[in-house]
Structures are given as structure tokens and as C-alpha cells.
C-alpha positions in Angstrom: 0.0 0.0 0.0 1.7 3.2 -1.2 1.9 6.0 1.3 0.9 3.9 4.3 1.7 4.9 7.9 4.0 1.9 8.0 6.0 3.2 5.0 6.2 6.6 6.7 8.0 5.1 9.7 10.5 3.6 7.3 11.0 6.9 5.5 11.3 8.6 8.8 14.2 6.5 10.0 15.9 6.6 6.5 15.7 10.5 6.6 17.1 10.7 10.1 19.9 8.3 9.1 20.7 10.5 6.2 20.4 13.7 8.3 18.1 15.0 5.7 15.7 17.3 7.7 14.0 18.3 4.5 12.8 14.7 4.0 11.6 14.6 7.6 9.5 17.7 7.3 6.7 16.3 5.1 6.4 13.2 7.3 5.5 15.0 10.4 2.6 17.4 11.4 3.6 21.0 11.9 2.6 20.7 15.6 4.4 17.3 16.2 5.2 16.6 19.8 8.3 14.5 20.6 8.3 13.3 24.2 11.3 11.7 26.1 9.9 10.6 29.4 13.1 9.4 30.8 14.7 12.9 30.7 11.3 14.7 31.3 11.5 16.6 27.9 8.9 17.5 25.4 9.6 19.2 22.1 6.6 20.9 20.4 6.4 21.8 16.8 8.2 20.7 13.6 10.5 23.7 13.6 11.8 23.1 17.1 12.2 19.4 16.4 14.2 20.2 13.3 16.4 22.7 15.1 17.0 20.1 18.0 18.1 17.5 15.5 20.2 19.8 13.4 22.1 20.7 16.6 22.3 17.2 18.0 26.0 16.7 19.0 27.2 13.3 17.8 23.9 12.1 16.2 24.0 8.3 16.1 24.1 6.0 13.1 21.6 3.4 12.5 21.2 0.1 10.7 17.8 -1.4 9.8 17.9 -5.1 10.2 14.4 -6.5 10.2 11.2 -4.5 9.9 7.9 -6.1 10.8 4.4 -4.6 10.9 1.6 -4.9 8.5 4.0 -6.8 6.2 7.3 -8.5 7.2 10.3 -7.5 5.2 14.0 -6.9 5.6 15.6 -3.5 4.9 19.3 -2.5 5.3 20.7 1.0 5.6 24.3 2.1 6.5 23.9 2.1 10.2 20.5 2.8 13.8 19.6 -0.9 14.0 15.8 -0.9 13.7 15.1 -4.3 15.2 11.4 -4.4 14.9 8.4 -2.2 13.8 5.0 -3.3 14.7 1.5 -1.7 14.5 -1.4 -0.8 12.4 -3.6 2.1 11.6 -2.4 5.2 13.5 -0.3 3.5 16.1 3.3 2.0 15.5 6.1 1.0 17.8 9.8 0.7 16.7 12.5 -1.1 18.7 16.0 0.1 17.9 19.7 -0.4 18.9 21.5 2.9 18.5 25.4 3.2 18.3 26.8 6.6 19.2 30.1 8.1 17.8 31.6 7.4 21.4 31.1 3.6 20.9 28.2 3.4 23.4 25.2 1.3 22.4 21.6 2.3 23.5 18.3 0.4 23.3 15.3 2.6 22.3 11.6 2.1 21.8 9.7 4.8 19.8 5.9 5.0 19.9 4.5 6.7 16.9 1.0 8.2 16.6 -0.3 9.3 13.2 -2.8 12.0 12.4 -4.0 12.3 8.8 -1.1 10.2 7.5 1.7 12.2 9.3 3.5 11.6 12.5 1.9 13.6 15.2 3.5 12.4 18.3 6.6 10.3 19.1 7.3 9.0 22.6 10.8 7.8 23.0 12.3 5.5 25.7 16.0 4.8 25.7 18.6 3.1 27.8 22.3 2.3 27.5 23.5 -1.3 27.2 24.3 -2.5 30.7 26.5 -5.4 32.0 24.5 -8.2 33.4 24.0 -8.4 37.2 26.3 -11.2 38.5 23.8 -12.2 41.3 21.2 -13.6 38.9 23.7 -15.4 36.5 22.6 -18.8 37.5 19.1 -18.2 36.3 19.5 -16.4 33.1 21.1 -17.2 29.7 22.9 -14.5 27.8 21.4 -13.2 24.6 
């Protein structure tokens, strides 16, 4: 289905990876809200979101490995590892692994809400990769 919300999620990550803010613009509403609950931040409006991303120090690279949702398919880009995208209608969720220029790896989950075929809200949760706790080693297996 051409122009689906699912395809918009793919285009969004590709545009972010390319640092092409002109490609991001048509994918989001003018009043998009991007929330990051872990840091207690909210960015309102497409202009502020663009300025924030244009000034992001050390924006990470991404690699798309497997994308699932309305249709399962494999997609690869130069680097942000989009592990999984699921959803339908106006609600999609993306699980990603992000590698920053300093070598750190972060796990992230982005919740997308669409309005009239554009991204109207993103809620992003993120956490660094952590070493496993030694105390529970006898009950777990390493992934």
C-alpha cells in the first residue's frame, strides 16, 4: 500500500539516518510533539524538532535489520539498528539499537501516533546497554 503509515515510519528512519531534515518535514505534522519521558523533555512543533536534530551533538548512526508490521520485510541502511516495527492504523512501535560516535550502544523504543497520514506524536524511551548483574547469573542465559 503506497503512502501507508508503515511506510512513513521507514521513510522517517531513513531520513534521520541521512540527516536530511527536508525529508523529515513532510512526514510530520507542523505541531508534532516528541516526548522523552526518561529525561522529562517534550519538544513541540516541527520547527523546534528540526532545530534540535540539526544541533544534536554526535547524532548516532543506524542500521535497519528487520522490519515487521503490516508486512514482514528486511531492509538495510548504512547504520541505527531498527530491530522491529509493529503496529497498524495510526499506532506504530519501533524497537531500535543505536550506536553513538563514542562507541556506546543504546536500546530505544519509539511509539508513533499518526494523524492524517503524518507523524503527530513520538514518545521515545531509551537506555544504555548494561553489563548483566552477577547475582542472577545462575538463572539467566545470555542473549
